[in-house]
C-alpha positions as CSV (number, residue, x, y, z in Angstrom):
1,M,36.8,-20.7,10.5
2,G,36.6,-17.1,11.0
3,C,37.6,-14.7,8.0
4,E,39.4,-11.3,8.7
5,I,37.8,-8.2,7.1
6,H,40.5,-6.1,5.6
7,N,39.8,-2.7,4.2
8,E,43.0,-0.9,2.2
9,K,41.3,2.0,1.5
10,Q,38.5,4.1,3.6
11,N,36.1,5.1,1.2
12,P,36.9,3.5,-2.4
13,A,34.8,4.1,-5.0
14,L,31.4,2.0,-5.7
15,P,32.7,0.1,-8.4
16,Q,36.1,-0.5,-7.0
17,V,34.1,-2.0,-3.8
18,V,32.6,-4.6,-6.3
19,K,35.5,-5.2,-8.3
20,S,37.0,-6.3,-4.7
21,L,34.3,-8.1,-3.7
22,I,34.3,-10.1,-6.6
23,G,38.0,-10.5,-6.5
24,R,37.8,-11.5,-3.1
25,I,35.0,-13.8,-3.5
26,A,36.8,-15.1,-6.4
27,E,39.7,-15.8,-4.4
28,E,38.5,-17.1,-1.4
29,G,35.7,-19.7,-2.7
30,E,34.1,-19.8,0.6
31,L,32.9,-16.5,2.3
32,C,31.6,-16.1,6.2
33,G,28.1,-15.2,6.1
34,A,28.1,-13.0,9.4
35,S,29.6,-10.0,10.4
36,S,30.2,-7.9,13.5
37,G,31.8,-5.0,10.9
38,S,35.4,-5.7,12.3
39,A,35.0,-9.6,11.6
40,T,33.1,-12.3,10.2
41,W,32.5,-15.6,11.2
42,G,30.9,-18.5,9.5
43,H,30.7,-22.1,11.4
44,G,27.0,-22.9,10.5
45,A,26.1,-24.5,7.2
46,P,26.9,-23.9,3.7
47,L,24.7,-22.1,1.6
48,R,25.3,-22.9,-2.1
49,K,24.8,-19.7,-4.3
50,L,24.0,-20.6,-8.2
51,S,24.2,-17.8,-11.1
52,P,20.6,-17.3,-12.6
53,I,22.1,-16.6,-15.8
54,D,23.8,-20.1,-16.4
55,L,23.4,-22.0,-13.2
56,Q,26.9,-22.7,-12.6
57,P,28.0,-22.3,-9.0
58,L,28.9,-18.6,-7.6
59,T,30.3,-19.3,-4.4
60,V,29.8,-20.7,-0.8
61,V,28.1,-18.6,2.1
62,R,29.2,-20.5,5.5
63,S,26.1,-19.2,7.5
64,A,26.6,-18.1,11.1
65,S,26.3,-20.7,13.9
66,M,24.7,-19.8,17.2
67,Q,27.9,-19.5,18.7
68,D,28.7,-16.8,16.1
69,Y,25.4,-14.8,16.5
70,R,26.7,-15.0,20.5
71,G,30.2,-13.5,19.6
72,I,28.6,-11.1,17.5
73,V,26.4,-9.6,20.3
74,G,28.7,-9.9,22.7
75,Q,31.1,-7.6,20.4
76,A,28.2,-5.4,20.0
77,A,27.4,-5.1,23.8
78,A,30.8,-4.5,24.4
79,A,31.2,-2.0,21.7
80,F,27.9,0.2,23.4
81,S,29.5,0.0,26.6
82,V,32.1,2.2,25.4
83,W,30.4,4.2,22.8
84,R,27.7,5.5,25.6
85,T,30.9,7.1,27.6
86,V,31.9,9.5,24.4
87,P,30.3,12.5,25.2
88,A,27.1,13.5,22.9
89,P,29.1,15.9,21.1
90,K,31.5,13.9,19.9
91,R,29.2,11.2,19.3
92,G,26.7,13.5,17.2
93,E,30.4,14.5,14.9
94,V,30.9,11.1,14.3
95,V,27.3,10.5,13.1
96,R,27.6,13.7,10.8
97,Q,31.0,12.4,9.6
98,I,29.8,9.0,8.5
99,A,26.5,11.1,6.8
100,E,29.0,13.2,4.8
101,V,30.2,9.8,3.7
102,L,27.5,8.3,2.5
103,R,25.8,11.6,0.9
104,R,29.1,11.3,-1.2
105,Q,28.7,7.5,-1.9
106,K,25.1,8.5,-3.0
């Protein structure tokens, strides 16, 4: 099982993000529990979550296996190899832009 993350909007408002997530959970029924930021994985044991209100099943999150974690760490190492070749001023600009988006979502 491998789930791709699809972001239709780059910076949707928080309520829209929550609605989207809830809709995705309802549609998929089972979610992958590990992510690299661009893809998700879940080949491990299922974790069943219940509503604290009425103890009804909410969703199943499939935990990551050791193979999943190795894949995620491999992707992170590859991304870092590329990131470190970007000149420092450009990296700083990317970090500044991320901070700006976070401030708007505050």
